[in-house]
C-alpha positions in Angstrom: -151.1 -195.0 68.5 -148.8 -193.2 70.8 -146.9 -195.5 73.1 -145.5 -194.8 76.5 -143.9 -196.8 79.3 -144.6 -195.6 82.7 -142.7 -196.6 86.0 -144.7 -198.7 88.2 -148.1 -197.1 89.8 -149.2 -193.8 89.4 -147.5 -191.0 91.4 -150.6 -190.9 93.8 -150.2 -194.7 94.7 -146.2 -194.3 95.7 -146.7 -192.8 99.1 -143.8 -193.1 101.6 -142.1 -196.0 100.0 -138.5 -196.4 98.7 -137.8 -194.7 95.4 -135.8 -197.8 94.4 -139.1 -200.0 94.4 -140.5 -199.5 91.1 -142.8 -201.9 89.2 -142.6 -203.4 85.7 -143.1 -200.9 82.8 -146.2 -201.0 80.8 -146.9 -199.8 77.6 -150.0 -197.3 77.5 -152.4 -196.1 74.7 -152.8 -192.5 73.6 -155.9 -192.2 76.0 -153.7 -192.8 79.1 -153.5 -189.3 81.1 -149.7 -189.9 81.3 -149.4 -190.1 77.6 -151.6 -187.0 77.2 -149.5 -185.0 79.8 -146.5 -186.0 77.8 -147.9 -184.6 74.5 -149.0 -181.3 76.5 -145.4 -181.0 78.0 -144.0 -181.5 74.7 -146.1 -178.7 73.2 -144.9 -176.4 76.0 -141.6 -177.1 75.8 -141.4 -175.8 72.2 -143.4 -172.9 73.0 -141.4 -172.1 75.8 -138.1 -172.1 74.4 -139.6 -171.0 71.0 -136.7 -172.8 69.2 -136.2 -173.1 65.5 -135.9 -176.6 64.0 -133.9 -175.9 61.1 -134.4 -179.0 59.2 -134.0 -180.2 55.8 -136.4 -179.0 52.9 -136.7 -179.5 49.5 -136.5 -175.8 48.0 -133.6 -174.3 46.3 -130.8 -173.1 48.6 -131.9 -169.6 50.0 -129.7 -166.4 49.3 -126.9 -166.2 52.2 -128.5 -163.6 54.4 -132.1 -163.1 53.0 -134.0 -164.1 56.2 -137.3 -164.6 54.6 -135.8 -167.1 52.4 -133.9 -168.7 55.1 -136.9 -169.1 57.2 -138.9 -170.5 54.0 -136.1 -172.9 53.2 -135.4 -174.3 57.0 -137.9 -173.3 59.3 -141.5 -173.2 57.6 -141.9 -176.7 57.4 -142.3 -176.7 61.2 -143.5 -173.1 61.9 -146.0 -172.5 58.9 -147.9 -175.5 58.7 -150.3 -177.4 60.8 -147.8 -179.1 62.8 -148.7 -177.5 66.0 -147.3 -180.1 68.7 -144.0 -179.6 67.1 -143.4 -176.1 66.8 -145.2 -172.7 67.3 -146.7 -170.7 64.3 -144.9 -167.8 62.8 -147.7 -165.5 64.3 -146.7 -166.6 67.8 -142.8 -166.4 67.4 -143.4 -162.7 65.8 -144.3 -161.7 69.4 -140.6 -162.3 70.6 -137.8 -160.0 70.4 -135.0 -160.7 67.9 -132.3 -161.1 70.6 -134.4 -163.7 72.3 -134.6 -166.0 69.0 -130.9 -165.0 68.2 -129.8 -166.2 72.1 -131.9 -169.5 71.4 -129.9 -170.4 68.5 -126.6 -169.4 69.4 -126.2 -170.4 73.1 -129.9 -171.6 73.9 -131.7 -174.9 73.9 -131.7 -174.8 70.1 -128.0 -174.2 69.7 -127.6 -177.6 67.6 -130.1 -176.2 64.9 -128.3 -172.7 65.3 -124.7 -173.9 64.7 -125.8 -175.3 61.2 -126.3 -171.9 60.0 -123.8 -168.9 59.8 -123.8 -166.0 62.4 -125.4 -163.7 59.7 -128.0 -166.0 58.8 -129.0 -166.6 62.4 -129.1 -162.7 62.6 -131.2 -162.7 59.5 -133.5 -165.5 60.6 -134.3 -163.8 64.1 -134.9 -160.2 62.4 -137.6 -161.9 59.8 -139.3 -164.1 62.3 -139.8 -161.0 64.8 -140.0 -158.3 62.3 -137.6 -156.2 64.3 -134.1 -155.3 63.8 -131.5 -156.4 66.2 -130.0 -152.8 66.0 -133.1 -151.5 67.7 -132.1 -153.2 71.1 -129.1 -151.0 72.2 -126.7 -153.2 74.2 -126.6 -152.6 77.9 -128.8 -149.5 77.9 -130.1 -150.4 81.1 -126.7 -149.8 82.4 -126.4 -146.3 81.3 -128.2 -144.4 84.0 -128.5 -144.9 87.4 -125.0 -144.8 88.6 -123.8 -144.6 92.1 -122.4 -141.2 93.1 -119.7 -143.2 95.0 -118.6 -145.4 92.4 -115.2 -145.7 93.6 -115.9 -146.8 97.1 -113.9 -149.6 98.4 -115.7 -152.9 98.4 -115.4 -154.7 101.8 -117.5 -158.1 102.3 -117.1 -157.7 106.1 -119.0 -154.4 106.2 -122.4 -155.6 106.0 -124.3 -158.8 106.4 -124.5 -161.2 103.3 -126.1 -164.0 101.3 -123.3 -165.4 99.4 -124.0 -168.1 96.9 -127.0 -170.2 96.1 -127.8 -171.4 99.7 -126.2 -168.6 101.9 -123.9 -171.3 103.3 -122.0 -174.3 101.6 -124.7 -176.6 103.4 -127.2 -174.9 101.2 -129.9 -174.8 103.8 -131.2 -171.4 102.3 -131.5 -170.5 106.0 -130.4 -167.2 107.0 -129.7 -166.6 110.8 -131.0 -163.6 112.5 -127.8 -161.6 112.9 -127.5 -161.8 109.1 -131.1 -161.6 108.2 -131.6 -158.2 110.2 -135.5 -158.9 109.7 -137.7 -160.5 112.3 -140.9 -162.4 111.7 -142.7 -159.9 113.4 -141.3 -157.4 110.9 -142.1 -159.5 107.7 -145.6 -158.0 107.1 -144.1 -154.2 106.8 -142.0 -155.4 103.9 -142.4 -152.9 100.9 -140.5 -152.3 97.8 -137.6 -149.6 98.5 -136.1 -149.7 95.0 -136.5 -151.5 91.6 -134.0 -152.0 88.8 -135.1 -152.6 85.4 -133.4 -154.6 82.6 -134.2 -155.2 78.8 -137.7 -156.9 77.9 -138.3 -160.2 79.0 -135.1 -160.7 80.7 -134.6 -163.6 83.2 -132.3 -163.1 86.1 -129.9 -165.3 88.2 -130.7 -165.2 92.1 -129.1 -161.9 93.7 -126.3 -162.5 95.7 -125.5 -160.0 98.7 -122.2 -159.2 99.8 -120.4 -156.0 101.2 -123.5 -153.8 100.8 -123.8 -154.7 97.1 -126.3 -156.9 95.2 -124.7 -159.0 92.3 -127.2 -160.3 89.6 -126.6 -161.7 86.1 -129.0 -162.1 83.1 -129.8 -164.6 80.4 -128.4 -162.0 78.0 -124.9 -162.3 79.7 -124.6 -158.9 81.7 -123.6 -159.1 85.3 -124.6 -155.9 87.5 -123.2 -154.6 90.9 -125.8 -152.6 92.7 -126.0 -150.7 96.0 -127.9 -152.7 98.4 -129.5 -149.6 100.0 -130.9 -147.9 96.9 -130.4 -149.9 93.7 -127.8 -147.5 92.2 -125.2 -149.1 89.8 -121.6 -149.7 90.6 -120.6 -151.3 87.7 -121.8 -153.5 84.7 -120.0 -156.1 82.6 -120.6 -158.5 79.6 -119.7 -162.2 79.1 -120.3 -164.2 75.7 -123.3 -166.3 77.2 -126.4 -166.0 79.4 -126.3 -166.5 83.0 -128.7 -168.4 85.2 -126.2 -169.5 88.1 -126.2 -167.9 91.5 -122.7 -165.8 92.3 -120.4 -166.6 95.1 -117.8 -164.2 96.3 -114.5 -165.0 97.9 -110.9 -163.7 98.6 -108.9 -163.9 95.3 -105.5 -162.6 96.4 -103.8 -161.0 99.5 -102.9 -157.5 99.4 -103.5 -154.1 101.0 -106.4 -153.8 100.5 -107.5 -157.5 99.6 -109.0 -158.4 96.3 -112.0 -160.5 95.9 -113.4 -162.3 93.2 -117.0 -162.9 91.8 -117.3 -166.3 90.6 -120.3 -167.7 88.4 -121.1 -169.8 85.3 -122.6 -169.3 81.7 -124.8 -170.9 79.2 -121.7 -172.2 77.5 -120.2 -174.0 80.4 -117.5 -171.4 81.0 -116.6 -170.3 84.7 -115.8 -166.8 85.2 -113.8 -164.9 87.8 -114.5 -161.0 87.7 -112.9 -158.5 90.2 -116.0 -157.7 92.4 -114.9 -154.1 93.1 -114.7 -153.3 89.2 -116.1 -156.1 87.0 -112.8 -156.7 85.5 -112.1 -160.1 84.5 -109.6 -162.2 86.3 -109.9 -165.5 84.6 -112.3 -167.5 82.4 -112.2 -171.5 82.2 -114.4 -174.1 80.4 -116.0 -176.8 83.0 -117.2 -179.0 80.6 -116.2 -179.7 76.7 -119.3 -181.0 75.4 -120.9 -178.3 73.0 -124.4 -178.6 74.7 -123.0 -178.2 78.0 -124.2 -175.2 80.2 -123.7 -174.1 83.9 -127.3 -173.7 85.7 -126.1 -174.5 89.4 -124.0 -172.1 91.1 -120.4 -172.9 91.6 -119.4 -173.4 95.2 -116.3 -172.1 96.7 -114.4 -173.6 99.5 -111.0 -173.7 100.8 -109.7 -172.2 97.6 -111.3 -174.3 95.3 -114.3 -173.8 93.2 -116.6 -176.8 92.5 -118.6 -176.4 89.3 -121.6 -178.4 88.5 -122.4 -178.8 84.6 -125.9 -179.6 82.9 -126.8 -179.5 79.1 -129.7 -178.9 76.6 -128.7 -182.0 74.7 -132.1 -183.5 76.1 -133.9 -181.1 73.8 -131.8 -181.5 70.6 -132.9 -185.2 70.3 -136.1 -184.0 69.2 -134.3 -183.7 65.8 -134.2 -187.0 64.1 -130.8 -185.8 62.5 -129.2 -185.2 65.7 -126.5 -188.1 66.8 -128.3 -188.5 70.4 -126.7 -188.6 73.1 -123.1 -187.9 74.2 -123.4 -185.3 77.1 -122.4 -186.4 80.8 -123.1 -184.4 83.7 -120.0 -183.6 85.8 -118.3 -181.6 88.8 -115.1 -179.8 87.8 -112.8 -178.6 90.7 -111.0 -175.6 89.7 -108.0 -173.7 91.5 -109.9 -170.2 92.7 -106.9 -168.3 92.0 -106.1 -169.1 88.2 -109.2 -171.2 87.0 -106.7 -174.5 86.6 -108.4 -177.8 86.5 -107.6 -179.6 89.5 -110.4 -182.6 88.6 -113.3 -183.7 86.8 -115.7 -186.4 87.8 -118.6 -187.3 85.6 -121.7 -188.3 87.0 -121.6 -191.5 84.4 -118.4 -193.2 84.8 -118.7 -195.2 81.3 -117.7 -193.0 78.2 -120.6 -193.0 75.5 -120.5 -195.7 73.1 -122.3 -196.3 69.6 -125.7 -198.1 70.5 -128.1 -198.4 67.4 -129.1 -196.6 64.4 -132.3 -194.7 63.9 -134.6 -195.1 60.7 -132.5 -192.1 59.1 -129.5 -194.2 59.6 -128.3 -191.6 62.3 -125.9 -193.4 64.7 -127.3 -193.0 68.5 -124.9 -193.0 71.4 -125.0 -193.9 75.2 -125.3 -193.8 78.1 -125.4 -190.0 78.5 -127.3 -187.3 80.9 -127.3 -187.4 84.6 -126.7 -183.5 84.4 -126.4 -181.7 87.5 -128.7 -178.7 87.5 -128.1 -177.4 91.1 -125.4 -176.4 93.3 -122.9 -178.8 95.2 -123.2 -179.2 99.0 -120.1 -179.5 100.9 -119.5 -181.6 103.9 -116.5 -180.6 105.7 -116.6 -182.9 108.4 -116.4 -186.0 105.9 -114.4 -184.1 103.2 -117.3 -184.7 101.0 -119.3 -183.0 98.2 -122.9 -183.8 97.6 -124.7 -183.3 94.1 -128.1 -184.3 92.9 -128.5 -185.6 89.4 -131.0 -185.6 86.4 -132.2 -188.3 84.4 -130.4 -190.2 81.4 -130.8 -189.1 77.8 -130.5 -192.2 76.1 -129.9 -195.9 76.6 -128.6 -197.6 78.7 -130.2 -196.3 81.5 -127.4 -195.7 84.5 -127.5 -196.3 88.2 -126.3 -192.8 88.9 -129.1 -190.9 87.3 -131.8 -189.2 89.7 -129.6 -189.7 92.3 -127.5 -188.4 95.1 -123.8 -188.8 94.6 -121.1 -188.1 97.0 -117.6 -187.0 96.0 -114.3 -187.0 97.6 -113.5 -183.1 97.8 -109.7 -183.6 97.1 -109.8 -185.8 94.5 -113.2 -186.1 92.8 -113.6 -189.9 93.7 -117.4 -191.0 93.8 -117.7 -192.3 97.6 -121.3 -193.4 96.9 -124.5 -193.1 95.1 -128.1 -193.5 96.0 -130.8 -193.6 93.2 -134.3 -192.8 93.7 -136.1 -193.3 90.2 -134.6 -196.2 88.1 -134.6 -196.5 84.3 -135.4 -192.7 84.0 -133.8 -192.5 80.4 -135.9 -189.6 78.6 -135.3 -187.0 76.1 -137.8 -184.6 74.5 -138.3 -187.0 71.4 -140.3 -189.4 73.8 -142.9 -186.4 74.1 -143.6 -186.9 70.3 -144.7 -190.4 70.8 -143.1 -193.3 68.9 -139.7 -191.5 68.1 -136.7 -193.3 66.9 -134.6 -191.4 69.5 -136.4 -191.9 72.4 -134.9 -194.2 74.8 -136.0 -197.9 75.4 -136.7 -196.9 78.9 -138.7 -193.9 78.0 -138.8 -192.8 81.8 -140.9 -190.3 83.4 -138.5 -187.3 83.5 -138.3 -187.2 87.3 -134.9 -185.8 88.0 -133.6 -183.3 90.6 -133.7 -179.7 90.0 -132.6 -178.7 93.5 -129.7 -178.9 95.8 -129.3 -181.5 98.8 -129.3 -179.7 102.1 -127.2 -180.9 105.0 -128.3 -180.7 108.6 -127.1 -181.6 111.9 -129.7 -182.7 114.1 -130.4 -182.3 118.0 -128.2 -185.0 119.2 -125.7 -184.9 116.8 -127.0 -187.2 114.0 -126.9 -185.9 110.5 -129.4 -185.8 107.5 -129.1 -184.9 103.9 -132.6 -183.7 102.6 -133.4 -183.4 98.8 -136.5 -182.8 96.9 -137.4 -184.6 93.6 -139.5 -183.7 90.6 -141.2 -186.6 91.4 -143.0 -184.6 94.3 -141.2 -186.9 97.0 -138.9 -185.4 99.8 -136.0 -187.7 100.6 -133.8 -187.7 103.9 -130.7 -190.0 103.8 -128.0 -190.3 106.4 -124.5 -189.0 104.9 -122.5 -190.8 107.4 -124.0 -194.3 106.3 -123.6 -194.0 102.5 -126.7 -192.5 101.7 -129.2 -194.8 103.7 -132.7 -193.8 103.5 -133.8 -192.2 106.8 -137.4 -191.2 105.8 -139.3 -190.1 102.7 -142.4 -188.3 102.3 -144.6 -187.5 99.2 -145.5 -183.8 98.9 -147.2 -183.8 95.6 -148.0 -185.9 92.6 -144.8 -184.9 90.5 -144.4 -184.2 86.9 -141.7 -183.2 84.6 -142.0 -179.9 85.6 -142.3 -180.6 89.3 -143.2 -181.7 92.0 -140.4 -180.2 93.8 -138.6 -178.2 91.6 -135.9 -175.6 92.7 -135.5 -176.4 96.2 -136.5 -176.4 99.7 -135.2 -174.5 102.8 -134.6 -175.8 106.2 -133.5 -174.2 109.6 -132.4 -176.5 112.6 -135.8 -178.1 113.2 -137.9 -178.3 110.0 -137.5 -178.4 106.2 -140.0 -176.2 104.3 -140.9 -177.6 100.9 -143.0 -175.6 98.3 -144.9 -177.5 95.6 -145.1 -177.0 91.9 -147.6 -179.5 90.4 -148.1 -176.9 87.8 -151.2 -177.6 85.4 -150.9 -176.8 81.7 -153.9 -176.2 79.4 -153.5 -176.0 75.6 -156.0 -174.0 73.3 -156.1 -173.8 69.7 -155.9 -170.2 68.6 -156.8 -169.5 64.8 -153.7 -168.8 62.6 -151.3 -169.3 65.5 -151.3 -172.8 66.4 -151.4 -174.0 70.0 -151.7 -171.3 72.7 -150.4 -172.3 76.3 -152.7 -171.5 79.1 -152.1 -172.1 82.8 -154.4 -174.2 85.1 -155.4 -171.8 87.8 -157.0 -174.6 89.9 -153.8 -176.8 90.2 -150.6 -176.7 91.9 -149.1 -175.0 94.8 -148.6 -175.3 98.6 -146.1 -174.9 101.1 -145.4 -177.8 103.7 -143.2 -178.1 106.8 -141.7 -181.4 107.7 -139.6 -182.7 111.1 -136.0 -183.0 109.8 -135.5 -185.9 112.3 -138.7 -188.2 111.6 -140.0 -186.6 108.7 -143.4 -186.1 110.3 -145.4 -183.2 108.5 -145.7 -180.3 111.0 -148.1 -178.2 108.8 -149.4 -177.4 105.4 -150.3 -174.3 103.8 -152.7 -174.4 100.7 -152.1 -172.7 97.6 -153.8 -169.0 97.6 -155.6 -170.1 94.1 -156.0 -167.5 91.4 -159.9 -166.8 91.4 -161.0 -165.5 88.2 -157.4 -164.4 86.9 -156.9 -165.6 83.4 -153.6 -167.6 82.5 -152.7 -167.9 86.2 -151.1 -170.7 88.2 -150.9 -171.0 91.8 -147.8 -173.3 91.7 -144.8 -172.5 93.7 -141.6 -173.7 91.5 -139.3 -171.4 92.9 -136.8 -171.9 95.6 -138.1 -171.3 99.2 -135.8 -169.2 101.7 -136.1 -168.8 105.6 -135.1 -166.9 108.4 -136.1 -167.4 112.2 -139.8 -167.5 112.4 -140.7 -166.8 108.6 -140.3 -168.8 105.3 -140.6 -167.1 101.8 -142.0 -168.9 98.8 -142.7 -167.2 95.4 -145.5 -168.3 93.1 -146.0 -168.6 89.4 -149.0 -166.2 89.7 -146.2 -163.3 90.5 -147.0 -163.3 94.4 -144.1 -163.4 97.1 -145.6 -164.5 100.2 -143.9 -164.8 103.9 -145.3 -167.8 106.0 -144.9 -168.3 109.7 -142.8 -171.3 110.4 -145.1 -172.1 113.4 -148.1 -173.0 111.7 -147.9 -171.9 108.0 -150.1 -168.8 108.3 -149.6 -166.1 105.8 -147.6 -163.2 107.2 -147.2 -161.1 104.1 -148.3 -161.3 100.6 -147.1 -159.0 97.7 -147.9 -159.1 94.0 -144.8 -158.4 92.0 -146.7 -158.5 88.6 -147.2 -154.9 88.2 -145.1 -152.4 86.9 -142.3 -150.4 89.0 -140.5 -147.0 88.9 -136.9 -148.1 88.6 -133.5 -146.7 89.9 -132.1 -146.7 86.4 -135.3 -145.1 84.6 -135.9 -148.4 82.5 -139.6 -149.4 82.1 -139.9 -152.6 84.2 -142.6 -155.1 85.4 -142.5 -158.1 87.4 -144.0 -161.6 86.4 -143.9 -165.3 87.2 -141.5 -166.3 90.2 -139.8 -169.4 88.9 -136.7 -170.7 87.6 -133.1 -170.9 89.3 -133.3 -167.1 90.1 -136.9 -166.9 91.5 -135.9 -167.6 95.1 -135.4 -164.6 97.1 -132.5 -163.8 99.3 -132.5 -162.1 102.6 -129.7 -159.9 104.4 -129.2 -156.7 106.3 -133.0 -156.3 106.8 -133.8 -156.4 103.1 -135.4 -159.0 100.7 -134.0 -159.2 97.1 -136.0 -160.8 94.4 -136.0 -161.1 90.6 -139.3 -161.2 88.9 -140.2 -162.5 85.6 -140.1 -166.0 84.1 -141.9 -166.6 80.6 -141.1 -170.3 80.2 -144.0 -173.0 80.5 -146.7 -170.3 80.1 -145.6 -168.1 82.9 -145.7 -164.4 82.7 -142.3 -162.6 81.7 -140.6 -159.8 83.5 -137.8 -157.5 83.8 -137.1 -156.2 87.3 -135.1 -156.7 90.4 -136.8 -155.8 93.6 -135.4 -154.8 96.9 -137.9 -154.9 99.9 -137.3 -153.3 103.4 -139.7 -152.6 106.1 -139.2 -148.9 105.6 -139.8 -149.2 101.8 -142.0 -146.8 99.8 
């Protein structure tokens, strides 16, 4: 029997009440739909990351770099036997590219398992599993053609409108005013692709940053690109050691004639980089969080010559391996000097240092407290000298009061000023999805953390509000001037471990616009290949507008639906972006849509899940719009969007699109 503990009444029963009010936790049988959803999500988790659990085996030690022997010894126990819920079959893994498998083992979710093997062994395993040689994927070939003819042109941030960083401003409103947008609501229906830029197959991108007439974007393969905003030609490309999901921020690096500007971002190994925005040359690099599982997914925020860097981690997934001593990672914010990368302060979201708690049945020492990762970009409050971050769940016991919360930190010192928690006892890791796992925390929480940033807005009359959307499906508004006192709360959807409200709303001066994921997953047994993930075309999606002052719902636009399309989802997980009169939201079905901010009617609908002719002659196609890079950016009369997200059953892709009203 699988046992789970649920947090109070079902999500549908928790309408408009404080997230701090939670009922007693009860044990549920495997027939409970919550337990079934847990099992489903675990299978999708494993299929999504396509990780390799390199556990122990009884066979003799394999040859050092014989890929097949290494696979049989370390991997076959999960991937070639009928343990479908634990790992995909070899036949499924063979569809991947070797670089994807290698990335998973070296800098991805399964880094713990990969680090137990040598570099040559990891490469051999990746090549055997996929049946392809890594040498066939020439590094950076997408950056060899399509160069700009004026590659030596001076970079001037003041020369053109911009969308700089995650939220277009340090308040993270994801709202572009008319002068910077250069695009009106009346023009939205005329948007067409003006250019496309292609990447290696199945490449997930960061959100595009637009500054000085150039578009800056990073990829999961660790490459950064500087493209011409008008035509998509390439100014430069640079490489770092780990993949990139965080949006990028540009700021003045040093005075001079001409002045010099830096491009700041984080990577999958929790390194922060400063590159010369004109050339791509490295200026400095620093480590933001020393934990081996740490990574940076939220965009660093630049303010007053300081860079504020959030950190998240993959340790929540490593706990599925019973040999892993779960868990010791703690989310943190690190303040760095923007000119040198020197650490000024670091504040952990959990103040208590992890300590030994208990041993699992295998004798492995477990640790806690842990978790409360920060997945999103921090928000700056210049008036109060504060920095706001949203946090994730705990990974191990004991549960803390700063998980699933909004935290306020002092900008100068990093001291925690206040914390407002919305879901208590949410200690959870992937081991909980297996059922009665020894590494699952006692709390066995619902995994309803925050993936999106808080939005700071000043209301008419001068009062202020801080708004944040949670994976629980609840939109929270708190008062930043009264230590996070709750102003209002609205339930947007039922919520789940995949959202709920996933990557973030947008807000103008009157309303906040919230897209809903509530994605539905179906699993089917594929003969000889384990479980196959299929998306539910009748579940999820929709976008909603709420009054910032009162929380009253202004309008609701239902999901477009998938019709008869196979393996399609209407879920709207990607971050939302807005301009005066229009709000843009992408869907897992590959569509980007523009809605009227007045009543929610669809102004524009474009399907990105198709092939495109690219400026750099790379074969490219779009896919699902999801993840930290799935939100559009708008500047200078154009809309920019990376398309393709293959996790959780979505459609992979490898294209960056530039739309304009005079597109092709």
